[in-house]
C-alpha positions as CSV (number, residue, x, y, z in Angstrom):
1,M,0.0,0.0,0.0
2,K,2.8,2.4,0.8
3,R,4.3,1.9,-2.6
4,L,1.0,2.6,-4.3
5,Q,0.6,5.8,-2.3
6,V,4.0,6.9,-3.5
7,L,3.0,6.1,-7.0
8,F,0.1,8.5,-6.8
9,L,2.2,11.3,-5.2
10,V,5.0,11.2,-7.7
11,A,4.9,11.3,-11.5
12,L,5.0,7.7,-12.6
13,S,4.5,9.0,-16.1
14,S,1.9,11.1,-17.8
15,S,0.4,8.3,-19.8
16,L,1.1,5.0,-18.3
17,L,1.2,2.6,-21.1
18,L,1.6,2.7,-24.9
19,F,0.4,0.5,-27.6
20,G,3.0,0.5,-30.4
21,C,3.5,2.9,-33.3
22,G,0.9,4.2,-35.7
23,K,-2.7,5.1,-34.8
24,S,-4.2,4.9,-31.4
25,E,-6.0,1.9,-30.0
26,E,-8.9,1.9,-27.5
27,T,-7.8,0.8,-24.0
28,S,-8.5,1.6,-20.4
29,S,-7.7,5.1,-19.1
30,P,-4.5,5.9,-17.1
31,V,-4.8,5.7,-13.4
32,V,-2.4,8.6,-12.5
33,D,-2.8,12.2,-13.6
34,P,0.4,13.8,-15.0
35,I,2.4,16.4,-13.3
36,V,2.7,19.5,-15.6
37,E,5.8,21.6,-15.7
38,A,5.5,24.5,-18.1
39,Q,9.2,25.0,-18.8
40,P,12.5,23.3,-18.0
41,Q,14.0,24.7,-14.8
42,A,17.3,24.3,-13.3
43,T,17.1,21.9,-10.3
44,E,19.1,22.2,-7.2
45,S,21.9,19.7,-7.1
46,A,21.8,17.3,-4.2
47,A,25.5,18.0,-3.8
48,S,26.8,21.2,-2.3
49,E,29.1,23.5,-4.2
50,E,32.1,21.9,-2.5
51,E,31.0,18.5,-3.9
52,T,30.6,19.6,-7.5
53,E,33.1,18.7,-10.2
54,E,36.7,19.5,-9.7
55,E,38.0,22.4,-11.8
56,D,39.4,21.0,-15.0
57,T,43.1,22.2,-15.2
58,E,43.9,20.2,-18.3
59,T,44.7,22.0,-21.5
60,P,42.2,21.5,-24.3
61,P,43.6,19.6,-27.3
62,A,42.6,22.5,-29.6
63,E,41.3,26.0,-29.3
64,G,37.6,26.3,-28.8
65,M,37.1,22.9,-27.2
66,V,35.3,22.3,-23.9
67,R,34.3,19.3,-21.8
68,S,31.1,17.5,-22.8
69,R,28.4,17.4,-20.1
70,L,27.3,13.9,-21.4
71,T,30.7,12.2,-21.6
72,N,33.3,14.7,-20.2
73,E,35.3,14.2,-23.5
74,W,36.7,17.2,-25.2
75,V,34.2,18.5,-27.8
76,D,33.9,21.6,-29.9
77,E,32.2,24.4,-28.0
78,E,29.4,24.7,-30.5
79,I,28.7,21.0,-30.1
80,A,28.6,21.4,-26.3
81,K,26.0,24.2,-26.7
82,T,23.8,22.2,-29.0
83,R,20.9,20.2,-27.5
84,P,21.3,16.4,-27.9
85,I,18.8,14.3,-29.8
86,A,17.1,11.3,-28.2
87,V,16.0,8.6,-30.7
88,M,13.8,5.5,-29.9
89,V,15.4,2.4,-31.4
90,P,14.1,-1.2,-31.3
91,N,16.2,-4.0,-30.0
92,S,14.6,-7.0,-31.6
93,K,16.2,-9.5,-34.0
94,T,14.7,-7.6,-36.9
95,A,16.1,-4.2,-35.8
96,S,18.5,-2.5,-38.2
97,Q,20.6,-0.4,-35.8
98,Y,22.7,2.5,-37.3
99,G,24.8,5.0,-35.3
100,L,24.5,3.5,-31.8
101,S,28.2,3.2,-31.3
102,D,28.5,7.0,-31.5
103,A,25.7,7.7,-29.0
104,S,26.9,9.4,-25.8
105,V,24.4,7.8,-23.5
106,L,22.3,4.7,-24.2
107,Y,19.2,3.7,-22.1
108,E,17.7,0.2,-22.1
109,C,14.4,-0.8,-20.6
110,N,11.8,-3.5,-20.9
111,V,8.7,-2.9,-23.0
112,E,5.8,-5.4,-23.6
113,G,6.7,-9.0,-23.9
114,S,10.0,-8.6,-22.0
115,M,11.6,-7.2,-25.2
116,T,13.8,-4.2,-24.5
117,R,13.8,-1.0,-26.3
118,L,16.7,1.5,-26.5
119,M,16.8,5.3,-26.4
120,A,20.1,6.7,-27.7
121,L,21.3,10.2,-27.0
122,W,23.7,11.8,-29.4
123,E,25.5,15.0,-28.4
124,D,27.2,15.4,-31.8
125,W,24.6,14.7,-34.5
126,S,26.0,17.2,-36.9
127,N,27.2,14.8,-39.6
128,M,25.1,11.6,-39.6
129,D,23.6,10.0,-42.8
130,K,21.6,7.2,-41.2
131,I,20.2,7.0,-37.6
132,G,17.8,4.4,-36.3
133,N,15.9,2.5,-37.2
134,I,13.2,4.5,-35.4
135,R,10.3,3.0,-33.4
136,S,7.4,4.3,-31.3
137,C,7.4,6.2,-28.1
138,R,7.1,4.8,-24.6
139,D,6.2,7.5,-22.2
140,Y,8.7,6.7,-19.5
141,Y,11.5,7.3,-21.9
142,L,10.4,10.9,-22.3
143,Y,11.2,11.7,-18.7
144,W,14.8,10.4,-19.3
145,A,15.0,12.6,-22.4
146,F,13.7,15.6,-20.5
147,E,16.6,15.5,-18.0
148,W,19.1,16.1,-20.9
149,D,16.8,18.8,-22.6
150,A,17.0,16.5,-25.6
151,I,14.9,16.8,-28.8
152,Y,13.0,13.5,-28.7
153,I,12.5,11.6,-32.0
154,H,10.0,8.7,-32.4
155,Y,7.8,7.0,-34.9
156,G,4.3,7.5,-33.6
157,G,2.6,6.4,-30.5
158,P,-1.0,6.1,-29.2
159,F,-3.2,8.5,-27.4
160,Y,-1.7,7.5,-24.0
161,I,1.2,9.7,-24.7
162,D,-0.9,12.7,-25.8
163,T,-1.0,14.6,-22.5
164,L,2.8,14.5,-22.1
165,I,3.6,15.0,-25.8
166,E,1.3,18.0,-26.1
167,R,2.8,19.9,-23.2
168,A,4.2,23.2,-24.2
169,D,7.7,22.3,-23.0
170,T,7.8,18.9,-24.7
171,Q,9.8,19.3,-28.0
172,N,9.5,16.1,-29.9
173,I,9.6,15.1,-33.6
174,N,7.0,12.5,-34.5
175,C,8.0,11.0,-37.9
176,I,4.4,10.1,-38.6
177,D,3.1,13.6,-38.1
178,Y,6.0,15.2,-40.1
179,S,7.1,12.7,-42.8
180,K,10.1,14.8,-43.9
181,A,11.7,13.9,-40.5
182,S,12.5,10.4,-41.7
183,Y,13.0,8.2,-44.8
184,R,12.7,4.6,-45.7
185,D,15.8,2.6,-46.6
186,S,17.0,-0.9,-46.9
187,A,16.7,-2.9,-43.7
188,K,16.1,-6.4,-42.3
189,N,12.4,-6.0,-42.9
190,S,9.7,-3.6,-43.9
191,T,8.7,-2.9,-40.3
192,D,12.1,-1.7,-39.1
193,N,13.1,0.5,-42.1
194,A,12.4,4.1,-41.0
195,F,15.6,6.1,-40.5
196,T,16.6,9.7,-40.0
197,S,19.7,11.9,-40.6
198,T,21.2,15.2,-39.8
199,S,19.5,16.9,-42.7
200,N,16.1,15.3,-41.8
201,I,16.4,16.4,-38.2
202,E,17.4,19.9,-39.1
203,D,14.4,20.2,-41.5
204,A,12.1,19.0,-38.7
205,I,13.5,21.4,-36.2
206,A,13.0,24.3,-38.5
207,H,9.5,23.1,-39.2
208,Y,8.6,23.0,-35.6
209,G,10.6,26.1,-34.6
210,Y,12.6,24.3,-31.9
211,P,15.7,26.0,-30.5
212,T,18.9,24.0,-31.1
213,K,20.7,25.6,-28.1
214,Y,19.9,24.5,-24.5
215,R,16.9,26.3,-23.2
216,D,17.0,28.8,-20.3
217,G,17.5,27.2,-16.9
218,Y,19.1,24.0,-18.2
219,A,22.5,24.6,-19.6
220,D,24.2,25.7,-16.4
221,E,23.1,22.6,-14.5
222,H,25.6,19.8,-14.2
223,H,24.3,16.3,-14.9
224,Y,26.7,13.5,-14.3
225,Q,29.7,14.1,-12.0
226,F,33.0,13.1,-13.6
227,A,36.4,12.2,-12.2
228,S,39.3,14.0,-13.7
229,S,41.3,12.3,-16.4
230,S,44.4,12.5,-14.2
231,E,42.7,10.8,-11.3
232,P,40.1,8.4,-12.7
233,N,37.6,6.7,-10.5
234,T,38.9,3.1,-9.9
235,L,36.4,2.3,-7.2
236,E,39.4,1.0,-5.1
237,Q,38.5,3.5,-2.4
238,Y,35.4,1.4,-1.6
239,S,36.2,-1.6,0.6
240,D,33.0,-3.3,-0.5
241,A,33.6,-2.9,-4.3
242,I,33.1,-6.1,-6.2
243,T,35.1,-7.4,-9.1
244,A,33.0,-7.1,-12.3
245,N,34.5,-8.7,-15.4
246,K,31.1,-9.9,-16.7
247,I,27.8,-8.1,-16.1
248,D,25.0,-10.4,-17.3
249,M,21.6,-8.7,-17.7
250,S,19.8,-11.8,-19.1
251,P,17.8,-12.5,-16.0
252,A,16.3,-9.0,-16.2
253,Y,16.2,-8.9,-20.1
254,P,15.2,-12.5,-20.9
255,V,14.6,-11.9,-24.6
256,T,17.6,-9.9,-25.7
257,N,19.9,-11.5,-23.0
258,C,22.5,-8.8,-23.2
259,Y,25.7,-8.9,-21.2
260,F,28.9,-6.9,-20.9
261,I,32.5,-8.1,-20.8
262,Y,35.3,-5.9,-19.4
263,N,38.1,-5.4,-21.9
264,E,41.3,-4.7,-19.9
265,E,43.1,-3.4,-23.0
266,T,40.5,-0.7,-23.7
267,G,39.2,-0.2,-20.2
268,L,35.7,-0.5,-21.6
269,Y,32.7,-2.8,-21.2
270,D,32.0,-4.5,-24.6
271,R,28.4,-5.3,-25.2
272,Y,27.1,-8.6,-26.4
273,Q,23.6,-10.0,-26.8
274,H,21.8,-13.0,-28.2
275,L,18.1,-13.0,-29.1
276,S,15.6,-15.8,-28.5
277,G,18.2,-18.6,-28.4
278,D,20.5,-17.3,-31.1
279,S,24.2,-17.7,-30.5
280,D,26.1,-15.1,-28.5
281,G,27.6,-12.3,-30.5
282,P,28.9,-8.7,-30.2
283,H,26.3,-6.0,-30.4
284,I,27.3,-4.3,-33.7
285,D,26.6,-0.9,-35.2
286,L,25.6,-1.5,-38.8
287,A,26.9,1.9,-39.8
288,N,30.5,1.1,-39.1
289,N,30.7,-2.5,-37.9
290,K,31.9,-1.4,-34.5
291,Q,30.9,-3.2,-31.3
292,L,29.1,-1.1,-28.7
293,A,31.3,-0.4,-25.7
294,F,30.9,1.7,-22.6
295,K,33.1,3.2,-19.9
296,N,30.3,3.4,-17.3
297,I,27.3,1.2,-16.6
298,L,24.5,2.3,-14.4
299,I,21.8,-0.1,-13.1
300,Q,18.5,1.4,-11.8
301,N,16.1,-0.9,-10.0
302,T,12.7,0.7,-10.6
303,Y,9.2,0.3,-9.4
304,F,6.9,-0.8,-12.3
305,E,3.4,-2.0,-13.0
306,V,1.8,-4.2,-15.7
307,R,-1.1,-2.1,-16.9
308,D,-3.2,-4.7,-18.7
309,Q,-3.4,-8.2,-20.0
310,K,-1.3,-7.4,-23.0
311,G,1.7,-6.8,-20.8
312,Y,2.3,-3.1,-21.4
313,L,4.4,-1.5,-18.6
314,A,4.6,1.7,-16.6
315,F,7.8,2.7,-14.7
316,Q,8.1,5.2,-11.9
317,C,10.8,7.5,-13.3
318,H,10.6,9.9,-10.3
319,D,11.6,8.5,-7.0
320,T,14.0,8.9,-4.2
321,T,16.6,6.6,-2.5
322,R,16.1,3.7,-4.9
323,D,18.5,0.8,-5.4
324,G,21.1,0.5,-8.1
325,W,24.7,-0.3,-9.1
326,F,27.6,1.5,-10.8
327,F,30.3,-0.3,-12.8
328,T,33.5,1.0,-14.3
329,N,37.1,-0.2,-14.7
330,G,36.2,-3.8,-13.9
331,K,34.7,-3.1,-10.5
332,G,31.2,-2.2,-9.1
333,I,29.6,-0.6,-6.1
334,H,26.1,-0.5,-4.8
335,V,24.4,2.9,-5.2
336,T,21.1,4.6,-4.7
337,W,19.4,6.9,-7.2
338,E,16.9,9.7,-7.2
339,K,15.0,11.9,-9.7
340,T,12.9,14.6,-8.1
341,S,11.4,16.4,-11.1
342,D,10.7,16.1,-14.8
343,Y,13.8,18.0,-15.9
344,G,15.9,17.1,-12.9
345,A,18.9,14.9,-13.4
346,T,18.8,11.3,-12.1
347,R,21.5,11.3,-9.5
348,Y,23.5,8.4,-8.1
349,Y,25.0,8.2,-4.6
350,D,27.3,5.7,-2.9
351,D,26.4,4.2,0.4
352,N,28.1,7.0,2.2
353,G,25.7,9.5,0.6
354,N,28.2,11.0,-1.7
355,E,27.3,11.6,-5.4
356,I,29.4,9.2,-7.5
357,K,31.9,10.3,-10.1
358,L,31.7,8.6,-13.5
359,N,34.8,8.2,-15.7
360,T,35.2,10.0,-19.0
361,G,33.4,8.2,-21.8
362,K,30.1,6.7,-22.9
363,T,27.5,5.5,-20.4
364,M,25.0,2.7,-20.5
365,V,21.9,3.0,-18.3
366,C,20.0,-0.2,-17.7
367,I,16.5,0.1,-16.1
368,V,15.6,-3.1,-14.2
369,E,12.2,-4.0,-12.9
370,D,11.9,-4.3,-9.1
371,G,12.3,-7.9,-8.1
372,D,14.5,-8.9,-11.1
373,T,18.1,-9.9,-10.8
374,F,21.3,-9.8,-12.8
375,N,24.6,-11.5,-12.5
376,V,28.1,-10.1,-11.9
377,D,30.7,-12.8,-12.6
378,D,29.4,-15.7,-10.4
379,K,27.3,-13.6,-8.1
380,T,23.5,-12.9,-8.4
381,I,22.5,-9.3,-7.6
382,E,19.0,-8.9,-6.2
383,S,17.0,-5.7,-5.7
384,N,17.1,-4.3,-2.2
C-alpha cells in the first residue's frame, strides 16, 4: 500500500502505457494524472558547491574545445552548446541499428513481452547519414530525455502519450506527423526500415521552430559528475567494491539476453547479446561495424506495474533513494538513485551518501524492474 501511495504522489509517467506505433487503440484510461511543468527549470543539485566537479586544469587539445556534459570528453564548444537528440530504437532480431556506437548515453528498458527498447542520445549529431531505425514512443523514456533537454524523436505512439507529448515544454519530432523527418531505406524487414539523418532532423527542427541551443535554466546545471582524467575513479576507495568482469543482464532482459565483458586493453565494457536462443555475438553498429562499448554502466532498480493483459508496462521514473549499481574499470559498487522532477537529473549516490563520479566516456543506463536480478561474474545481484 505504501508503494502505491508513493506512485500517486510522484509522476510515474503522464500516460502510463503505450500500444506500439501508428494510430491509437482503445484501452483503459491511465490511473495517474500527469504532473505538468511549463518550462525546463534548473534543479538544485543534491551535492553542495564543495561537492561539485573539480575544476578542469587540463589544456584542451585544440582552441575552442570544452568538456562534454554527457561524456566529459573534449568537444567543440558549439557541439557542447547544442541540444542532444534522443531517438527511440528497437532491440529485436529484426532491428537495423545504425549509429548506436556514436551515442553518448544509451538507455535500455523492458517494454511489452519482455523485449527491451533503446533510447540513444547523441551529443554530436552534426554529420550523420543514417540514424535508427526509429520506433514508437514509450512515455517513461520521455522523462529520461527531459533531463538532458534532448529533442525526442520517435515514430508515432497512441493517445496514451498525448498529455505528455502535447505539453508546451515537450519538444518532440514524430516521424508520422512530419514525414520529412525520416526516410525509408534498406533494412532487415519492412517494419524496421524508418531512419533519420542530420538533414532530416534539421528540417524538422526548422518546421517546428525548436531551438537548437539549450533552453534557459538548463545549460548551467551539471548532470553526471565526472572524475578528472588525471585521477580516474577506480572504485578502489570502496572496501566493498566487487570485481565485475562480466555483467550479465539476461535475468532482467530475458529476450535480448544482453551482457557486458570488461576489456582490460581498452578499459571499456564491450556489449554482447543473443536474441531468442541465437548464439552469442557482439552488439554491432551496422553503420561502421563497431561493437558497442561503454566506460560506465549504471543499473537502476525501478518500481513498475503491468497495466493490462497485453503486458504493457509503466515505470516510476521519479523516485528517491532507490536501489542500483555502478560499474566502471572492472569493478562495481552499490548505489542509490533519485530523480525529483521532470527535468531534474537522475543522481546516483554511494552508500556514504556522496554523489558518485563517472569516468570520461560513454554511459549505458539499464532500467531493471523491481524484483528482477542480474549476475556479476558468479554472483547474483538482487534488488534491495
